[in-house]
C-alpha positions, 0 to 999 in steps of 0.5 A, a space after each residue: 620780442 626781441 630776439 635772444 642774445 648768445 650766451 657768451 662764454 668767459 674764457 679764464 686766464 690761462 695757467 701760469 704755474 708759480 715760479 719755485 721760491 728758492 731759500 734765501 741766504 738768511 733762513 739757511 742761516 736761521 737753520 743752521 743756526 736752529 738745527 747745526 748745533 743739537 745735531 753736533 751734539 746728538 752725533 757726539 752723544 751717540 758716539 760716547 754711547 757707542 764707545 761706551 758700550 764697547 768698552 773703547 773709553 769707561 762707562 763713568 766719564 762716558 755716561 757723564 758726558 752724554 748726561 751734560 750734552 742732553 741737559 744742554 740739547 734740551 736747554 738749547 732750544 728754549 734759549 734760542 729765543 733770548 734774543 727778543 730780549 734786552 741786552 741786561 734781561 740776556 745777561 740774566 738770561 745767561 746766569 739762568 742758564 748756567 745755574 740750571 745746568 748745575 742745578 740739573 747735572 748735580 744729581 747726576 753727577 753725584 749718582 755717577 761719581 759718589 762721595 768717597 766711603 769712610 767705612 766698610 764691613 762685612 755683616 753676617 748674622 754671626 757677628 752681630 751686633 756691629 757699630 758703625 762709626 756715624 757719630 759725626 753725620 746726620 745723614 749719610 748713604 749706606 751701600 748694600 752689596 749682595 752675594 749672590 751665587 752665580 746664575 748658568 746661562 738661561 737661569 736665575 737667582 734671587 734673595 732677599 734681605 732686611 737689615 735693621 739700624 738703631 742707636 741708643 736714642 735713635 729708633 730702629 730704622 730696617 731696609 729690606 731689598 732683594 737682588 737678582 740675577 737674570 739670564 735674558 736672550 736678546 735678540 741680534 738679528 732676525 736669525 741670531 740672539 745672545 744671552 745677556 745677564 741681567 744684575 741687580 746685587 747692590 743698592 744704596 739707602 739714605 739713613 738717618 742719624 738726627 741725634 748724631 750718635 754710633 748706629 748698630 747693625 742690630 737684625 740681618 737676615 737673608 733669604 734665597 740663593 745668595 751667601 748669607 753675608 751683607 757688604 756695607 760701605 758707608 759714604 757721606 750724603 750729598 744730595 740736598 734734602 727734600 724740602 731743599 729739592 722742592 725749593 730748587 725746583 720752584 726756583 727755577 720753575 719760577 724762572 722758566 715762567 719769566 723767560 717764557 713770558 718775556 721772550 713768547 716761548 710759551 706760545 712755540 714748542 720751545 717752552 722752558 717751562 716743559 722743559 725745566 719740569 721734565 729735566 729736574 723730575 729726570 734728574 732728580 729721579 736718577 739717583 734712585 734708578 736702578 743699581 748704585 753702578 748706573 749705565 746708559 740704561 738707568 740714564 733712559 729710563 730717567 729721561 723717561 719717567 722725566 718726560 711721562 711725569 714732569 712734562 705734564 706737570 710743566 705743561 699745566 704749570 705753562 698753562 695756568 701762568 700763560 692764562 694769567 699773563 696779559 701777553 708777551 712783552 716783545 711781538 710773537 711774530 719775529 722768528 727765533 734765531 
């Protein structure tokens, strides 16, 4: 029997530290191209927001500029993939982007800068009926201003109203709502807090006038801690009807689907379909949120509504269209510039 050979131990290769990879100039350039523009936009947004809150600049232009910057930043990330398109398709994408910004910003601008009023009147239960000069319009906005009694710090005032409009050939239209003044304690630091007045004493309603006749204020009722009068102001209605709004939204989504398919952006976190649905819902919800004098609070509320409602809608559209497509027309491995 041959003697057993001693087992040999395999000595492992010596450990060598891998050299650190330094960022190449190309990758740094891509990072700056990707994040520099939205970073500058965010800084300008924050600056306008602070100046608007401190009343250094007027609230309306600051709010309009911030809303436009917000839409630009949302559109920027999907549009980075436009370099994957052919030159002619890039031109189409640029036109689509311009129309996208106009369609999104239009309702926000109309809310911040409403059309000029052509009539105003104080309505009380004693001076009814009141005839409104509406014979030349089919639809108009009526701004209803209440007159609540002043609320002491720490207290609240509230009142409910009901107003009815009718015509010789128009069915009665009744609008109801509530005005409220509320003082709330808001914390400024760990040891300090201040009383902040939250008020809602005006609202805007859309009145239909299909017969193009002079409407009348035939009934008015006010209950609560307010004067027994309402100030009614009539403005032209500039927002599109509901069916036209849906048509605009469908057209924008169709363009976003084409862009995502052509560039492969749907396979990234920058899907234009999701961005379009969220922005559209937020933009066209903004005119109906809060009081007729919008603030940054209403803008934030519209953004939340767009994210919660429009985001899932865009996700469903993006998923359904991606599952039916045969794949993007370009290599998805290309990096966005």
